[in-house]
SEKOLBA-306677 format. One record per residue: residue in one letter; x negated, y negated, z of N, C-alpha, C in turn. Coordinates in pm, whole numbers, padded with zeros to 5 digits, always signed. Each point is the difference from the previous one (the first is absolute). Last residue first. Layout:
AXYZXYZXYZ
...
END
This chain:
Q-20842-23317-09163-00103+00015+00113+00001+00133+00016
I+00236-00247-00373-00142+00081-00007-00083-00005+00124
A+00433-00226-00043+00024+00134-00074-00130+00075+00002
K-00007-00425+00190+00070+00108+00104+00008+00129-00076
L-00150-00366-00238-00086+00049+00082+00047+00137+00090
V+00311-00254-00307-00086+00098-00051-00113+00044+00061
A+00309-00303+00217+00059+00107-00022-00062+00117-00075
Q-00193-00431+00069+00007+00063+00110+00070+00131-00021
L+00011-00289-00343-00156+00028+00004+00024+00086+00127
Q+00405-00237-00060-00011+00108-00094-00164+00072+00025
K+00094-00378+00274+00101+00136+00036-00026+00070-00098
I-00226-00354-00063-00075+00055+00102+00104+00121+00005
Q+00169-00278-00324-00132+00067-00019-00061+00072+00092
W+00351-00287+00113+00067+00098-00101-00137+00096-00020
D-00077-00389+00250+00068+00124+00083+00024+00104-00098
K-00150-00398-00234-00103+00069+00103+00049+00132+00083
Y+00294-00262-00281-00097+00081-00069-00100+00053+00089
T+00432-00111+00243-00068-00058-00048-00091+00068-00096
T+00530+00042+00177-00126+00026+00045-00106-00072-00110
Q+00511+00012+00034-00051-00018+00108-00135+00036+00040
A+00202+00266-00397+00048-00148+00053-00049+00044+00143
P-00286+00228-00375+00119+00020+00097+00035-00123+00030
K-00246+00026-00456-00013+00015+00145+00110-00008+00066
T-00113+00250-00461+00043-00112+00041-00015-00007+00154
E-00124+00373-00273-00037-00107-00041+00036-00143+00012
T-00059+00452+00321+00053-00046-00066-00049-00126-00099
I-00108+00501+00237-00083-00141-00004+00095-00055-00084
N-00006+00462+00338+00100-00095-00080-00081-00121+00005
I-00161+00517+00068+00010-00149+00056+00062-00095-00085
V-00065+00588+00150+00055-00090-00106-00009-00168+00050
P-00271+00516+00111+00057-00122+00064+00049-00116-00133
V-00022+00582-00014-00084-00124-00032+00070-00131+00048
G+00152+00442+00023-00088-00016+00151-00068-00117-00083
H+00315+00275-00242-00126+00039+00030-00082-00064+00076
S+00411-00144-00112+00037+00136+00029-00137+00060+00021
K-00011-00434-00170+00059+00019+00150+00011+00120+00029
A-00122-00066-00437-00112-00040+00073+00061+00005+00188
Y+00338+00077-00325-00121+00111-00024-00107-00053+00093
N+00322-00295-00071+00048+00085+00110-00096+00134-00013
V-00087-00344-00277-00027-00044+00120+00043+00084+00117
V+00063+00079-00484-00139+00009+00037-00027-00043+00170
Q+00437-00019-00195-00053+00111+00005-00093+00008+00048
T+00143-00437-00054+00075+00066+00108-00059+00165+00036
V-00133-00264-00399-00062-00062+00126+00070+00113+00121
S+00204+00054-00430-00149+00050-00005-00064-00035+00128
R+00438-00190-00080-00012+00152+00049-00133+00057+00027
S+00065-00493+00110+00030+00061-00136-00028+00152+00038
T-00033-00467+00259+00083+00163+00051+00020+00061-00134
N-00305-00469+00172+00043+00088-00137+00040+00148+00041
Q-00127-00341+00317+00105-00052-00078+00018+00058-00136
P-00308+00172+00353+00153+00004+00061+00096-00074-00116
N-00507+00174-00089+00067-00133+00011+00138+00037+00040
N-00482+00280+00147+00154-00008-00077+00053-00138+00017
I-00500+00326+00078+00086-00153+00038+00102+00024-00122
V-00263+00401+00295+00073-00049-00120+00041-00136+00023
F-00447+00335+00222+00135-00105+00032+00093+00012-00163
E-00427+00239+00057+00013-00025+00151+00131-00055+00028
V-00183+00361-00410+00000-00154+00037+00064-00003+00153
Q-00147+00440-00225-00075-00121-00045+00024-00152+00057
K+00212+00475+00061-00030-00102+00121-00116-00076-00036
S+00267+00306-00292-00164+00036+00013-00043-00071+00125
N+00450-00051-00152-00026+00133+00024-00166+00034+00051
V+00127-00427-00192+00086+00019+00145-00040+00140+00068
S-00098-00116-00448-00097-00086+00089+00054+00029+00149
Q+00226+00203-00321-00123+00075+00010-00098-00078+00068
R+00442-00209-00109+00001+00130+00065-00113+00077+00025
W-00041-00383-00304+00043-00029+00141+00003+00092+00073
N-00062+00137-00411-00117-00072+00050+00034-00058+00141
Q+00343+00149-00281-00054+00099+00069-00161-00037+00069
I+00277-00314-00210+00069+00026+00146-00055+00130+00048
E-00181-00190-00420-00022-00075+00119+00071+00044+00106
A+00070+00237-00359-00125+00026+00075-00058-00099+00059
P+00450-00030-00228-00031+00124+00113-00167+00020+00049
T+00143-00484-00116+00042+00099-00077-00035+00132+00099
P+00248-00499+00108-00160+00069-00002+00029+00134-00079
D+00312-00412-00095+00005+00142+00067-00151+00031+00018
T+00090-00510-00061+00039+00088-00056+00000+00128+00096
G-00093-00493+00076+00152+00061-00004+00013+00101-00102
E-00399-00196+00188+00059-00070-00117+00109+00054-00061
D-00210+00101+00414-00003-00113-00004+00053-00088-00149
I-00027+00485+00068+00111-00058+00077-00018-00162-00013
A-00351+00245-00200+00132+00039-00067+00118-00081+00097
Q-00428-00037+00182+00000-00096-00110+00175+00050-00048
A-00148+00278+00308+00052-00128+00068+00020-00094-00103
F-00172+00414-00123+00135+00023+00033+00039-00127+00066
K-00429+00014-00125+00072+00005-00126+00178+00045+00059
L-00350-00043+00343+00018-00129-00103+00078+00022-00108
S-00124+00265+00412+00095+00048-00089+00048-00166-00079
D-00385+00083+00341+00002+00117-00068+00136+00008-00099
N-00289-00417+00254+00125+00068-00027+00039+00126-00122
E-00429-00231+00414+00060+00068-00147+00137+00033-00016
A-00335-00360+00325+00100+00132+00013-00009+00031-00144
G-00220-00380+00199-00079+00097-00008+00092+00135-00034
L+00106-00493+00035-00051+00064+00159-00051+00112-00017
A+00205-00222-00383-00116-00085+00061-00048+00074+00141
T+00362+00202-00171-00111+00052-00089-00122-00137+00034
L+00419-00032+00203-00043+00113+00024-00173+00046-00095
F+00286-00407-00078-00059+00001+00150-00097+00114+00024
N+00250-00011-00423-00139-00096-00028-00040+00000+00142
D+00352+00290-00043-00110+00044-00045-00103-00120+00010
Y+00471+00019+00085-00085-00007+00100-00141+00014-00021
V+00390+00048-00301+00018-00105+00062-00096-00064+00091
P+00109+00393-00352-00149-00064+00031+00007-00123+00087
E+00336+00452+00048-00014-00120-00111-00111-00041+00046
T+00113+00377+00170+00101-00001-00051+00009-00127-00123
A-00423+00267+00265+00061-00108-00001+00142-00004-00099
L-00466+00296+00300+00073-00029-00083+00124-00132+00006
Y-00535+00141+00161+00152-00010+00039+00057-00006-00143
H-00546+00071+00278+00120+00020-00158+00121-00015+00063
V-00544-00199+00201+00146+00077+00035+00105+00004-00126
G-00462-00192+00024+00023+00091-00066+00139+00077+00051
A-00122-00386+00309-00074-00005-00106+00001+00168-00041
L+00265-00239+00354+00067+00065-00121-00109+00017-00100
R-00135-00159+00438+00066+00105-00005+00067+00086-00132
Q-00268-00405+00053-00074+00072+00033+00084+00138+00004
K+00209-00396-00128-00098+00028-00111-00059+00132+00031
A+00302-00213+00316+00028+00128-00107-00098+00020-00075
T-00108-00342+00306+00026+00139+00061+00024+00088-00063
N-00006-00411-00187-00120+00036+00010-00002+00136+00091
E+00411-00214-00039-00051+00034-00127-00145+00057-00029
L+00198-00188+00384+00082+00150+00013-00054+00020-00121
A-00118-00437+00070-00074+00098+00082+00017+00140-00003
T+00227-00332-00208-00139+00027-00085-00046+00082+00125
L+00390-00151+00130+00020+00101-00130-00143+00047-00046
P+00060-00322+00330-00002+00162+00093+00022+00086-00159
A-00066-00470-00087-00136+00051+00053+00030+00152+00052
L+00276-00370-00215+00015+00117-00067-00135+00092+00077
T+00096-00470+00139+00092+00135+00028+00005+00115-00028
K-00278-00341-00191-00072+00028+00135+00128+00092+00062
L+00119-00183-00397-00125+00066-00020-00039+00043+00119
Y+00291-00358+00033+00064+00146-00073-00092+00084-00001
A-00180-00417+00118+00066+00060+00097+00076+00141-00026
A-00197-00222-00362-00134+00035+00097+00075+00073+00115
G+00257-00261-00302-00017+00126-00044-00121+00053+00083
N+00161-00407+00156+00126+00116-00023-00067+00129-00046
A-00268-00365-00043-00003+00050+00185+00098+00072-00022
K-00008-00190-00409-00153+00065+00052+00017+00079+00127
Y+00356-00297-00153+00000+00121-00066-00125+00091+00048
I+00022-00421+00179+00095+00061+00067-00004+00148-00070
S-00271-00330-00186-00057+00043+00112+00099+00100+00095
A+00165-00230-00390-00104+00104-00043-00050+00030+00124
H+00345-00305-00088+00011+00081+00102-00110+00111-00045
Q+00055-00350-00258-00004-00099+00095-00023+00113+00133
A+00017+00121-00488-00108-00025+00076-00020-00057+00144
D+00323+00286-00370+00020-00088+00155-00116-00029+00046
L-00025+00267-00397+00114-00103+00014+00064-00106+00088
R-00397+00271+00022-00002-00047-00116+00124-00104-00053
S-00051+00282+00382-00086-00111+00022+00010-00086-00099
L+00236+00431-00050+00052-00115+00084-00089-00129+00033
E-00216+00357-00212+00100-00056-00097+00103-00119+00072
S-00354+00250+00207-00050-00069-00098+00092-00066-00045
V+00115+00291+00324-00069-00163+00037-00040-00045-00112
L+00185+00409-00115+00105-00068+00018-00083-00112+00077
H-00277+00285-00155+00061-00057-00085+00097-00075+00038
T-00197+00253+00328-00109-00100-00069+00090-00078-00103
V+00242+00381+00185-00017-00147+00114-00073-00094-00083
L+00014+00377-00210+00160-00070-00024-00044-00120+00090
V-00342+00334+00025+00009-00057-00122+00117-00103-00007
K-00042+00262+00384-00110-00137-00029-00001-00039-00108
P+00300+00350+00049+00033-00122+00080-00103-00107+00006
M-00074+00436-00257+00129-00088-00036+00000-00141+00086
E-00331+00412+00019-00041-00155-00014+00112-00078-00038
L+00083+00473+00055-00070-00035+00104-00025-00159+00005
K+00389+00246-00266-00137-00023-00037-00068-00095+00157
Y+00480+00092-00109-00067+00081+00074-00156+00004-00027
W+00309-00270-00245+00029-00065+00177-00076+00129+00062
L+00058+00067-00446-00131-00092+00006+00033-00034+00167
H+00153+00361-00376+00078-00012+00155-00107-00110+00067
E-00022+00204-00463+00049-00139+00014+00050-00019+00122
N-00410+00325-00231+00122+00010+00098+00066-00125+00012
S-00218+00109-00467-00068+00029+00138+00155-00013+00076
G-00040-00131-00462+00027+00146+00008-00018+00042+00152
A-00207-00448-00200+00130+00052-00023-00022+00160+00019
Q-00257-00336+00320+00011+00065-00105+00101+00101-00062
Y-00119-00447+00380+00072+00109-00041-00032+00070-00149
N-00172-00362+00360-00050+00063-00143+00039+00124-00043
L+00145-00327+00353-00075+00129+00056-00061+00064-00125
L+00243-00389-00076-00075-00052+00112-00080+00097+00042
K+00341+00087-00318-00104-00065-00033-00132-00043+00047
A+00384+00205+00153-00048+00084-00084-00126-00076-00039
L+00329-00232+00280-00119+00102+00035-00077+00090-00077
D+00198-00503-00096+00049+00120-00016-00123+00109+00027
L+00154-00548+00091-00055+00090+00031+00034+00173-00034
V+00108-00508-00193+00037+00138+00039-00127+00091+00029
A+00218-00541-00015-00111+00090+00017+00015+00140+00003
A+00311-00376-00280-00011+00050+00127-00146+00074+00019
G+00225-00208-00383-00067-00097+00069-00026+00042+00137
T+00245+00220-00363-00170-00031-00035-00091-00092+00091
N+00439+00354-00005-00012-00148+00075-00153+00013-00017
Q+00190+00359-00208+00088-00110-00063-00033-00145+00085
Q-00232+00415+00104-00032-00036-00137+00087-00092-00037
A+00106+00221+00361-00119-00070+00036-00024-00084-00149
F+00331+00332+00000+00013-00141+00074-00073-00106-00001
R-00104+00464-00137+00064-00100-00105+00047-00129+00077
T-00212+00276+00297-00091-00002-00108+00064-00098-00116
S+00243+00230+00358-00039-00135+00021-00118-00079-00085
W+00219+00434-00131+00099-00144+00010-00070-00110+00063
A-00239+00400+00008+00010-00042-00155+00071-00117+00014
D-00224+00284+00366+00121-00098-00014-00008-00084-00093
Y-00323+00352-00025+00096+00032+00128+00138-00064+00016
G-00357-00055-00364+00109+00029-00002+00083+00067+00126
A-00416-00254+00035-00023+00156-00066+00126+00063-00037
G+00046-00367+00391-00078-00028-00159+00010+00186-00006
N+00149-00308+00377-00096+00128+00013-00073+00022-00131
E+00176-00498+00175+00034+00131-00021-00128+00115-00033
I+00162-00570+00168-00085+00099+00031+00069+00142-00071
I+00032-00569-00071+00046+00137+00001-00081+00091+00007
V+00075-00551+00094-00101+00106-00029+00092+00118+00007
D+00237-00367-00030-00146-00077-00019-00118+00110-00013
A+00553+00025-00133-00096+00046+00083-00135-00106-00033
T+00456+00036-00190+00006-00093+00069-00154+00020+00127
Q+00179+00318-00335+00025-00117-00071-00056-00141+00079
Y+00062+00460+00197-00123-00036-00064+00006-00109-00082
L+00376+00070+00239-00097+00021+00073-00109-00013-00052
K+00347+00051-00255+00008-00141+00040-00122-00003+00116
A+00108+00432-00155-00080-00081-00118+00006-00170+00048
T+00235+00346+00290-00175+00020-00025-00084-00097-00084
K+00506-00025+00048-00089-00079+00087-00140+00021-00015
A+00260+00236-00302-00016-00124-00020-00056-00099+00100
T-00123+00503+00008+00112-00063+00000-00019-00132-00045
P-00271+00524-00017-00007-00143+00068+00133-00084-00058
E-00122+00520+00131+00066-00079-00134-00013-00135+00061
F-00276+00497+00159+00074-00144+00002+00058-00056-00114
D-00202+00435+00062+00114+00020-00023+00054-00169-00007
H-00442+00141+00159+00006+00044-00146+00172-00023-00032
P-00130-00089+00452-00034-00083-00120-00001+00023-00123
D+00292+00174+00400-00106+00052-00069-00014-00129-00128
V+00247-00049+00498-00006-00038-00152-00126+00089-00034
N+00110-00016+00461+00062+00120-00057+00033-00069-00163
V-00249-00283+00309-00060+00159-00001+00083+00100-00091
N-00019-00554-00036+00111+00097+00038-00063+00161-00019
D-00142-00438-00162-00031-00022+00122+00089+00097+00085
I-00150-00244-00535+00034+00146+00090-00048+00026+00116
V-00044-00450-00146+00128+00045-00113+00060+00157+00058
S-00260-00411+00278-00028+00114-00053+00124+00050-00068
T-00175-00521+00121+00100+00083+00009-00063+00140-00067
V-00161-00465+00260-00077+00103-00043+00175+00103+00003
T-00195-00540+00055+00106+00082+00047-00052+00110-00097
A-00327-00366+00242+00069+00054-00112+00131+00071+00023
E-00304-00203+00330-00008-00096-00093+00031+00030-00161
K-00018+00229+00465+00108-00059-00025-00006-00090-00110
G-00295+00405-00045+00053-00049+00127+00134-00069-00003
A-00364+00220-00303+00084-00132-00034+00035-00070+00138
V-00181+00471-00012-00105-00125-00012+00070-00124-00023
A+00248+00349+00107-00080-00018+00092-00092-00104-00057
Q+00310+00142-00289+00045-00090+00113-00101-00021+00105
A-00099+00284-00350+00019-00134-00031+00062-00093+00093
I-00043+00460+00088-00122-00043-00032-00008-00144-00020
E+00427+00219-00005-00058-00007+00147-00156-00089-00012
G+00204+00131-00412+00042-00117+00044-00036-00034+00151
Y-00145+00408-00226-00067-00107-00039+00062-00142+00060
F+00242+00388+00123-00156-00018+00057-00084-00115-00054
D+00438+00099-00187-00004-00074+00116-00145-00008+00071
L+00099-00021-00555+00002+00105+00123-00018-00056+00131
S-00013-00276-00409+00097+00119-00028+00038+00105+00092
A-00093-00538+00105-00056+00138-00007+00092+00090-00044
V-00071-00563-00004+00091+00093-00016-00089+00137-00016
I+00002-00556+00197-00052+00125-00025+00058+00113-00016
Q-00004-00587+00014+00072+00121+00008-00043+00129-00068
L-00163-00494+00276-00036+00075-00123+00131+00150+00012
K+00135-00462+00239-00080+00107+00020-00028+00065-00126
N+00274-00360+00029-00131-00055-00011-00078+00109+00009
S+00487+00060-00173-00078+00007+00107-00121-00044-00020
P+00470-00045-00308-00118+00061+00021-00094-00049+00142
A+00559+00029-00089-00112-00080-00007-00121+00042+00041
Q+00444+00233+00034-00105+00026-00119-00117-00093+00000
S+00411-00083+00268-00064+00107+00034-00108+00056-00082
K+00198-00381-00165-00104-00027+00161-00025+00118+00047
N+00293+00036-00375-00156-00056-00046-00054-00045+00126
D+00412+00171+00075-00078+00094-00086-00155-00047-00005
K+00378-00269+00155-00061+00069+00089-00104+00128-00078
V+00200-00284-00322-00087-00105+00092-00062+00115+00118
S+00322+00167-00257-00133-00042-00069-00092-00056+00054
T+00452+00066+00166-00066+00127+00002-00135-00025-00043
T+00273-00354-00043-00065+00014+00160-00065+00107+00004
I+00194-00073-00434-00104-00103+00065-00047+00003+00100
I+00364+00283-00114-00137+00020-00066-00097-00063+00022
L+00394-00131+00181-00038+00123+00075-00118+00059-00049
G+00225-00370-00216-00062-00035+00105-00066+00088+00092
I+00278+00108-00387-00147-00089-00032-00099-00008+00136
L+00478+00151+00054-00110+00133-00054-00120-00079-00015
A+00318-00303+00068-00047+00077+00112-00088+00111-00053
A+00187-00253-00337-00108-00073+00099-00028+00064+00129
V+00338+00238-00240-00143-00023-00096-00088-00049+00094
V+00428-00010+00144-00054+00127+00014-00153-00024-00059
V+00277-00372-00055-00052+00008+00144-00090+00162+00031
L+00221-00084-00426-00102-00071-00003-00076-00013+00158
P+00405+00250-00101-00084+00072-00027-00143-00107-00035
L+00382-00202+00179-00017+00114+00080-00151+00065-00058
W+00285-00344-00203-00151-00051+00068-00024+00150+00079
L+00395+00000-00241-00112-00051-00096-00145-00012+00063
T+00446+00063+00243-00077+00129-00057-00095-00009-00090
I+00186-00389+00215-00092+00093+00082-00018+00135-00057
K+00253-00273-00280-00121-00048+00025-00084+00057+00112
K+00449+00126-00094-00084+00039-00101-00175-00045+00020
M+00371-00122+00295-00059+00142+00016-00098+00037-00106
END
């Protein structure tokens, strides 16, 4: 009986060691590196473009892919860090918008980093919502084709063809932008945040509430003068519409949006994140169509 008692702990320990070894082997198999290039994008619209260019030759993971997540409040996890550690290509907005991505990218010195702020010649202090710059898709596609072809020369022709095909799908958006340039030239609007300014100002429109929008974007309260300027712009009928980011529901924003609505000014919701089950192209077309409808 004593012998059995002495042997029991050894049997239990041996069983546990076997379980650990088995689990470890399974984990190693499940984590075995793929031959495909690993691409990580901080935001899903950048990830969408990367997937279109890479096709089946790479695995693309977008970190923020939920419209309900405010990018300003996003907190990365250990899983996020691991994605960046194993990435061959990293795509980020830059300009401080996704600073966590920039920090992770700096730790992976072997990865190709496509920083949109650098690619689009962002100047400090200007608008960091770079996915709303008209030239963004073409610039990102061009650099993706170049980097993926450098890293995987065997499939260079595929990347080039995929890039050209994706840009071709954007033809309806480009056509709508050309129409909008004619209709938005000189049109004035208000905005709760400068989310859409890169897009609208490139089409000729003017934001009459820039200081108010910048204050909200920076997380501070607009001054009484800025709020008064908003009301005067509405009262004088100087503005055609209001651009509102529904992901920011601060008291100041709610008050000025309600003021505009009560005075008959159309309010158009423009998000920082791409809605689920839609493409970058369709997202942009739908938002621009809403703007054009407001100025009919």
